GULO-331752 format. One line per 2 residues: number of its first residue (from 1); their letters; for each residue x, y, z of C-alpha. Coordinates in Angstrom, 3 decimals, always signed. Example, Ala and Ser with C-alpha at 12.3 -4.5 7.8 and 13.67 -1.06 7.14 Angstrom:
1	as	+12.300/-4.500/+7.800  +13.670/-1.060/+7.140 .
***
This chain:
1	ma	-33.856/-19.699/-107.551  -31.039/-22.082/-108.279 .
3	sa	-29.500/-21.551/-111.691  -29.812/-24.115/-114.457 .
5	vs	-26.531/-25.654/-115.549  -25.938/-25.918/-119.290 .
7	ch	-24.051/-29.205/-119.624  -26.915/-30.759/-121.581 .
9	sp	-30.345/-29.925/-122.916  -32.973/-29.630/-121.632 .
11	ar	-31.445/-27.741/-118.727  -31.026/-29.501/-115.406 .
13	is	-31.218/-27.895/-112.002  -28.928/-29.782/-109.642 .
15	is	-25.799/-29.401/-107.585  -23.645/-30.701/-110.419 .
17	cs	-23.939/-32.440/-113.752  -22.929/-35.769/-112.232 .
19	ys	-25.237/-37.330/-109.673  -23.579/-38.628/-106.509 .
21	ap	-24.987/-41.513/-104.518  -26.825/-40.704/-101.258 .
23	gr	-24.564/-40.311/-98.253  -24.355/-38.418/-94.984 .
25	gg	-21.155/-36.467/-95.577  -21.401/-35.590/-99.252 .
27	rp	-24.260/-33.151/-99.677  -27.760/-32.259/-98.490 .
29	lr	-30.876/-34.164/-99.429  -32.532/-32.882/-102.627 .
31	va	-36.320/-33.100/-102.940  -38.756/-31.879/-105.587 .
33	vv	-42.082/-30.867/-104.068  -44.659/-30.706/-106.854 .
35	gg	-47.579/-28.440/-105.998  -47.575/-25.227/-103.983 .
37	gp	-50.760/-25.480/-101.921  -50.817/-26.035/-98.147 .
39	ag	-49.483/-29.608/-98.517  -46.582/-28.748/-100.805 .
41	as	-45.628/-25.539/-99.043  -45.640/-27.258/-95.638 .
43	aa	-43.519/-30.123/-96.972  -41.025/-27.718/-98.552 .
45	ea	-40.773/-25.657/-95.362  -40.179/-28.771/-93.238 .
47	la	-37.488/-30.014/-95.612  -35.714/-26.663/-95.934 .
49	sa	-35.829/-26.075/-92.188  -34.036/-29.407/-91.734 .
51	ga	-31.266/-28.417/-94.144  -32.517/-30.150/-97.280 .
53	qa	-32.592/-28.570/-100.734  -36.312/-28.316/-101.439 .
55	fl	-37.522/-27.256/-104.894  -41.173/-26.172/-104.704 .
57	ve	-42.628/-26.477/-108.210  -45.942/-24.677/-108.703 .
59	rs	-47.646/-24.073/-112.036  -49.851/-21.128/-111.032 .
61	pa	-48.550/-19.313/-107.934  -51.295/-16.696/-108.214 .
63	ga	-54.110/-19.249/-108.331  -55.939/-21.320/-105.737 .
65	kp	-58.525/-24.089/-105.873  -62.175/-23.440/-104.952 .
67	cg	-62.549/-23.939/-101.234  -64.946/-22.968/-98.490 .
69	ga	-61.909/-21.800/-96.546  -62.806/-22.993/-93.038 .
71	ip	-59.865/-24.197/-90.967  -59.829/-25.707/-87.454 .
73	lc	-58.859/-23.450/-84.592  -55.858/-25.597/-83.674 .
75	ml	-54.256/-24.841/-87.049  -53.622/-21.220/-86.060 .
77	de	-51.130/-22.193/-83.361  -49.872/-25.431/-84.864 .
79	fa	-48.920/-23.754/-88.150  -48.343/-20.246/-86.773 .
81	ip	-50.997/-18.624/-88.971  -50.898/-14.853/-88.327 .
83	pe	-54.169/-13.130/-87.359  -54.138/-10.839/-90.380 .
85	li	-54.699/-13.820/-92.681  -58.099/-14.540/-91.109 .
87	dr	-61.017/-12.953/-92.988  -63.753/-13.843/-90.506 .
89	rv	-64.043/-15.566/-87.156  -67.252/-17.552/-87.316 .
91	tr	-69.024/-18.050/-84.003  -72.451/-19.015/-85.378 .
93	mh	-73.143/-21.982/-87.647  -76.553/-22.851/-89.092 .
95	vl	-77.269/-26.226/-90.688  -80.375/-26.264/-92.913 .
97	sp	-82.260/-29.452/-93.816  -84.009/-30.213/-97.143 .
99	sn	-87.227/-28.848/-95.631  -85.320/-25.775/-94.376 .
101	lv	-85.371/-26.888/-90.757  -82.572/-24.872/-89.135 .
103	ad	-80.262/-26.269/-86.481  -78.194/-23.678/-84.618 .
105	fs	-74.921/-25.566/-84.444  -73.102/-22.987/-82.345 .
107	rt	-74.899/-23.046/-79.008  -72.132/-25.090/-77.345 .
109	lp	-69.128/-23.361/-78.896  -66.558/-22.992/-76.087 .
111	pg	-65.901/-19.431/-74.862  -63.362/-17.700/-77.083 .
113	ah	-63.496/-20.435/-79.722  -64.350/-19.777/-83.355 .
115	vp	-63.955/-21.213/-86.838  -61.394/-19.166/-88.800 .
117	mv	-62.255/-18.380/-92.435  -59.465/-17.781/-94.952 .
119	rr	-59.088/-17.224/-98.673  -56.947/-19.919/-100.227 .
121	ev	-54.917/-17.563/-102.395  -53.957/-15.597/-99.281 .
123	ld	-53.133/-18.647/-97.146  -51.286/-20.488/-99.928 .
125	sf	-49.176/-17.458/-100.809  -48.196/-16.986/-97.176 .
127	lr	-47.201/-20.637/-96.756  -45.091/-20.545/-99.942 .
129	rr	-43.317/-17.366/-98.823  -42.565/-18.960/-95.477 .
131	aa	-41.149/-22.029/-97.212  -38.914/-19.726/-99.272 .
133	da	-37.824/-17.874/-96.146  -36.819/-21.247/-94.674 .
135	ga	-34.615/-21.862/-97.710  -36.836/-23.615/-100.251 .
137	tl	-36.390/-22.699/-103.919  -39.625/-21.652/-105.636 .
139	vp	-39.803/-22.978/-109.202  -42.713/-21.604/-111.283 .
141	gl	-43.411/-24.333/-113.785  -45.662/-27.094/-115.083 .
143	vt	-44.448/-30.640/-114.442  -44.918/-32.722/-117.586 .
145	sl	-43.372/-36.051/-116.604  -41.213/-37.873/-114.095 .
147	sv	-38.380/-40.255/-114.974  -38.242/-43.056/-112.404 .
149	pt	-34.749/-44.315/-111.467  -33.714/-47.889/-112.120 .
151	gp	-31.517/-48.184/-109.036  -31.484/-46.950/-105.422 .
153	ad	-28.559/-44.586/-106.126  -30.078/-43.040/-109.263 .
155	py	-31.922/-39.715/-109.276  -35.516/-38.937/-110.125 .
157	li	-35.778/-36.536/-113.068  -38.593/-34.006/-112.895 .
159	hy	-39.365/-32.659/-116.380  -41.176/-29.342/-116.380 .
161	is	-41.941/-26.294/-118.524  -40.784/-23.050/-116.977 .
163	se	-43.452/-20.410/-116.422  -40.829/-17.653/-116.459 .
165	ek	-38.505/-18.652/-119.315  -40.988/-18.530/-122.227 .
167	gr	-41.886/-22.192/-122.083  -38.333/-23.448/-121.709 .
169	re	-38.164/-27.155/-120.854  -36.035/-27.960/-117.828 .
171	vl	-35.179/-30.900/-115.594  -34.644/-31.268/-111.865 .
173	ev	-32.414/-34.046/-110.501  -33.491/-35.052/-107.011 .
175	da	-33.248/-37.829/-104.441  -36.947/-37.945/-103.609 .
177	vv	-40.264/-36.450/-104.677  -43.281/-35.163/-102.766 .
179	ga	-46.453/-35.219/-104.857  -48.662/-32.391/-103.628 .
181	dg	-50.270/-31.622/-106.975  -53.924/-32.182/-106.208 .
183	an	-56.631/-34.699/-106.996  -55.501/-35.124/-110.618 .
185	sr	-51.889/-35.591/-109.518  -49.475/-36.119/-112.391 .
187	va	-46.891/-37.403/-109.930  -49.329/-40.112/-108.798 .
189	re	-50.006/-41.140/-112.393  -46.317/-41.221/-113.275 .
191	vg	-45.485/-43.654/-110.450  -48.630/-45.792/-110.769 .
193	ag	-50.188/-44.871/-107.434  -53.618/-46.101/-108.546 .
195	ey	-56.915/-44.520/-109.462  -59.570/-43.130/-107.168 .
197	at	-62.892/-41.368/-107.421  -62.981/-37.588/-107.406 .
199	ai	-65.680/-35.074/-106.623  -66.171/-31.750/-108.351 .
201	af	-66.339/-28.574/-106.278  -68.045/-25.493/-107.707 .
203	qe	-67.984/-22.128/-105.978  -69.002/-18.559/-106.629 .
205	ri	-67.631/-15.551/-104.807  -70.525/-13.171/-104.371 .
207	el	-70.272/-9.567/-103.271  -73.196/-8.440/-101.127 .
209	pd	-74.426/-4.981/-100.123  -73.251/-3.884/-96.689 .
211	da	-76.549/-4.695/-94.971  -76.682/-8.170/-96.491 .
213	ma	-73.021/-8.783/-95.675  -73.707/-7.791/-92.060 .
215	yy	-76.022/-10.809/-91.773  -73.004/-13.055/-92.388 .
217	de	-70.674/-11.103/-90.112  -69.894/-14.117/-87.898 .
219	la	-72.309/-16.616/-89.441  -71.675/-19.564/-91.772 .
221	em	-74.410/-21.698/-93.304  -74.398/-25.328/-94.438 .
223	yv	-77.262/-26.669/-96.547  -78.152/-30.316/-97.227 .
225	gg	-80.617/-31.653/-99.766  -80.820/-33.551/-103.027 .
227	dl	-81.496/-30.278/-104.837  -78.008/-29.071/-103.796 .
229	tp	-75.892/-32.235/-103.879  -76.744/-35.933/-103.719 .
231	df	-73.585/-36.727/-101.767  -72.486/-33.970/-99.422 .
233	ya	-73.546/-30.413/-98.544  -73.507/-26.895/-99.922 .
235	wv	-72.214/-23.817/-98.138  -72.394/-20.064/-97.705 .
237	fp	-69.202/-19.020/-95.916  -68.295/-15.393/-95.160 .
239	kr	-64.986/-13.889/-96.277  -63.503/-10.426/-95.904 .
241	dh	-65.612/-8.650/-98.551  -67.813/-11.405/-100.013 .
243	va	-69.458/-14.737/-99.342  -68.284/-18.012/-100.847 .
245	vg	-71.278/-19.973/-102.136  -70.681/-23.478/-103.414 .
247	tf	-71.385/-27.176/-103.539  -69.614/-30.412/-104.442 .
249	tv	-70.604/-33.855/-105.638  -69.191/-37.216/-106.694 .
251	ga	-72.220/-38.760/-108.341  -73.689/-35.838/-110.269 .
253	kr	-70.720/-34.013/-111.771  -72.599/-33.282/-114.980 .
255	di	-75.304/-31.539/-112.962  -72.967/-29.285/-110.991 .
257	kr	-74.354/-26.044/-112.460  -77.905/-27.136/-111.692 .
259	lq	-76.860/-28.011/-108.146  -75.181/-24.620/-107.775 .
261	ag	-78.427/-22.999/-108.880  -80.065/-24.995/-106.085 .
263	ir	-77.911/-23.478/-103.346  -78.481/-20.022/-104.797 .
265	ar	-82.231/-20.635/-104.654  -82.130/-22.012/-101.113 .
267	aa	-80.026/-19.106/-99.844  -82.290/-16.501/-101.436 .
269	pk	-83.311/-13.833/-100.564  -80.139/-13.394/-98.462 .
271	ia	-78.025/-13.385/-101.603  -80.742/-12.482/-104.108 .
273	ea	-79.675/-10.414/-107.117  -76.062/-10.321/-105.945 .
275	as	-73.426/-10.621/-108.643  -70.685/-13.208/-108.831 .
277	vr	-67.234/-11.691/-108.988  -65.509/-15.041/-109.500 .
279	ve	-66.596/-18.551/-110.503  -64.363/-21.530/-109.691 .
281	ah	-64.424/-25.293/-110.167  -61.906/-27.960/-109.234 .
283	pi	-61.699/-31.722/-108.569  -61.215/-32.992/-105.022 .
285	pd	-60.571/-36.585/-103.901  -63.356/-38.772/-102.579 .
287	hp	-61.133/-41.233/-100.683  -57.430/-42.018/-100.100 .
289	rp	-55.394/-43.266/-103.031  -54.524/-46.999/-103.148 .
291	rr	-50.769/-46.287/-102.953  -49.464/-43.189/-101.204 .
293	vv	-45.771/-44.120/-101.190  -44.032/-45.594/-104.241 .
295	gr	-40.267/-45.895/-104.041  -38.891/-42.525/-102.948 .
297	va	-42.090/-40.724/-103.977  -44.658/-39.802/-101.333 .
299	lv	-48.100/-38.298/-101.921  -49.618/-35.731/-99.567 .
301	gd	-52.761/-33.620/-99.356  -55.330/-34.038/-102.117 .
303	aa	-52.877/-36.113/-104.172  -52.978/-38.722/-101.395 .
305	gy	-56.746/-38.373/-100.981  -56.723/-36.682/-97.586 .
307	va	-60.129/-34.998/-97.715  -62.595/-36.001/-95.029 .
309	rc	-65.899/-37.324/-96.278  -69.028/-35.894/-94.671 .
311	tg	-67.247/-32.574/-94.003  -65.199/-32.109/-97.193 .
313	eg	-62.395/-30.700/-95.071  -58.890/-30.814/-96.499 .
315	iy	-56.768/-27.732/-95.695  -55.562/-28.866/-92.279 .
317	fa	-54.984/-32.442/-93.431  -53.010/-31.176/-96.419 .
319	ak	-50.682/-29.029/-94.321  -50.347/-31.736/-91.674 .
321	sg	-49.467/-34.478/-94.162  -46.985/-32.248/-96.000 .
323	rl	-45.143/-31.353/-92.809  -45.139/-34.950/-91.580 .
325	cg	-43.810/-36.235/-94.914  -41.103/-33.563/-95.189 .
327	ra	-39.875/-34.249/-91.674  -39.874/-38.015/-92.291 .
329	ma	-37.682/-37.605/-95.374  -35.268/-35.242/-93.628 .
331	ee	-35.017/-37.405/-90.511  -34.281/-40.583/-92.453 .
333	wa	-31.617/-38.821/-94.552  -29.950/-37.440/-91.431 .
335	rt	-30.046/-40.832/-89.737  -29.093/-43.150/-92.631 .
337	ga	-27.952/-40.975/-95.536  -30.845/-42.187/-97.703 .
339	vt	-34.584/-41.932/-98.300  -36.299/-45.296/-98.780 .
341	ea	-39.789/-46.602/-99.406  -39.632/-48.615/-96.185 .
343	gl	-38.607/-45.525/-94.241  -41.423/-43.434/-95.719 .
345	rk	-43.975/-46.113/-94.953  -42.806/-46.336/-91.353 .
347	ny	-42.129/-42.694/-90.542  -44.766/-40.999/-92.704 .
349	lr	-47.636/-43.361/-93.545  -47.723/-45.255/-90.274 .
351	rw	-47.690/-42.038/-88.239  -50.396/-40.535/-90.422 .
353	dd	-52.608/-43.620/-90.284  -52.197/-44.008/-86.536 .
355	ef	-53.409/-40.462/-85.983  -56.148/-40.071/-88.582 .
357	tl	-57.431/-43.374/-89.993  -60.130/-43.817/-87.359 .
359	mf	-61.322/-40.244/-87.841  -61.582/-40.688/-91.612 .
361	rf	-63.450/-43.983/-91.244  -65.881/-42.444/-88.790 .
363	ld	-66.640/-39.508/-91.106  -66.948/-41.850/-94.068 .
365	ll	-69.545/-43.893/-92.226  -71.459/-40.782/-91.187 .
367	qr	-71.576/-39.727/-94.825  -72.965/-43.079/-95.925 .
369	vf	-75.536/-43.182/-93.138  -76.940/-39.680/-93.412 .
371	yg	-76.371/-38.468/-96.973  -78.096/-41.286/-98.842 .
373	gn	-81.400/-39.420/-99.168  -83.373/-36.476/-97.884 .
375	ag	-84.805/-38.552/-95.025  -81.306/-39.120/-93.697 .
377	re	-80.433/-35.480/-94.132  -83.469/-34.426/-92.104 .
379	al	-82.334/-36.795/-89.340  -78.831/-35.369/-89.499 .
381	ve	-80.028/-31.807/-89.031  -82.319/-32.889/-86.204 .
383	mc	-79.329/-34.461/-84.456  -77.228/-31.342/-85.042 .
385	ad	-79.522/-29.479/-82.666  -78.478/-31.802/-79.832 .
387	ey	-76.045/-30.135/-77.410  -74.098/-33.337/-76.763 .
389	vq	-73.592/-33.850/-80.513  -72.408/-30.275/-80.858 .
391	rr	-69.999/-30.502/-77.952  -68.362/-33.684/-79.241 .
393	tf	-68.230/-32.302/-82.782  -66.494/-29.103/-81.709 .
395	es	-64.025/-31.030/-79.562  -63.084/-33.149/-82.576 .
397	yl	-63.210/-30.448/-85.254  -61.584/-27.486/-83.530 .
399	yk	-58.668/-29.473/-82.103  -58.505/-32.436/-84.523 .
401	qm	-58.726/-35.132/-81.903  -61.209/-37.991/-81.767 .
403	va	-62.423/-37.566/-78.202  -63.986/-40.479/-76.339 .
405	ge	-67.458/-39.597/-75.199  -69.253/-40.040/-71.905 .
407	pl	-70.873/-43.501/-71.619  -74.271/-42.164/-70.551 .
409	gd	-74.106/-39.393/-73.110  -73.223/-41.868/-75.856 .
411	lr	-76.085/-44.132/-74.833  -78.517/-41.236/-74.960 .
413	ll	-77.082/-40.145/-78.287  -77.565/-43.636/-79.709 .
415	gr	-81.196/-43.546/-78.611  -81.736/-40.168/-80.221 .
417	tv	-79.986/-41.318/-83.383  -82.231/-44.365/-83.670 .
419	as	-85.343/-42.284/-82.944  -84.404/-39.690/-85.552 .
421	mv	-83.678/-42.324/-88.169  -86.889/-44.233/-87.409 .
423	rc	-88.876/-41.046/-87.828  -87.096/-40.453/-91.108 .
425	gi	-87.460/-44.083/-92.246  -83.775/-44.957/-92.695 .
427	lg	-82.948/-47.300/-89.806  -80.679/-50.173/-90.948 .
429	re	-77.418/-51.995/-90.458  -75.407/-48.785/-90.969 .
431	ve	-76.538/-47.655/-87.501  -74.926/-50.686/-85.891 .
433	rl	-71.728/-50.157/-87.882  -71.648/-46.549/-86.723 .
435	rr	-72.089/-47.647/-83.109  -69.281/-50.247/-83.352 .
437	ld	-66.868/-47.673/-84.708  -67.846/-45.222/-81.994 .
439	lq	-67.206/-47.878/-79.324  -63.604/-48.170/-80.541 .
441	ll	-63.073/-44.655/-79.207  -64.028/-45.827/-75.739 .
443	a	-61.685/-48.820/-75.748 .
***
């Protein structure tokens, strides 16, 4: 870790006590990355690999937020995730409706494909170590405030309480800031990035006897129903020596323990009488934040609101946004000797939006169409049994690409969608909106 200079109090971590204006020949770019999850660690690694001084500030390096832990297959190669980090390789996925109708969602899984399952504390620790190996400085500490500069040549001051120096208050002087500090991001609040709705995720880690654990050897389960969550789904995902059992909701946060009891009841007797070894709860964003770049501050991961509705997926999007943001900052500094809001909007936000906005809108619409009541959830599970639906879903999920469908297949799918929704009594204008968005993929 860089040493704190003692020219004033509280201590400042910087190259020198006097701040020099940005410039190509003077010194490397200095960036504070606040938050050490997949978004922050990926941003810090990208910055350090490009020669920047990246300070990765993380309050609780040993902790991790509650998370089902499923990642897309493409993330293994794209982010060089070593095989030993994978707890389970899921090849069977069951989706269970409110009436316990089961759709086997794995019949069309491509040969050799699987859904990797990880524990967040294991993945996050690995990504932070790799950032440090690339040259990032790990700073254990709690950020308390951020002093915003008054001019383009002035530094940002990151005020934090050291986790290693008995609560000592310190300050980082930096050129730019990456806010990767989660749904309740202090960085976002400090720069006025705007409010957004959050969901609450609740998860238990449950150890099962060997015979019960064998049932989940390569199997993951997703449950839908108003008894589990009024907004999304609940899950039973296998890990190395336990199953992760959880749910999340936006509209019924006060009822989260009752909803968790619902998934326990629905999954019984498969997990009956098994003891929880860990209980976790954490906020997650429900939609992107109104402002994701403010001055020389960029938000990534949960702080930016990059969690997909309908699926609740966020790990890949966090790592992807962190890497994209870090590279954008480093590239602009190398090219112009500065980091600017205009540059971040062009080289980070525009690239992100071009690649993922349509996907997020599509998943948002699916959530609104099918999760509004148990009738819609029954229709959703019925559709999940369709091979064409499964094939398109796996193509999009495993490799994170919105793939244009086959015209005849899409027409048949539309007919099945309408039929399912008519049977379940939820046909309306949302169907037409879903179809229009799907047609954009064919254009």
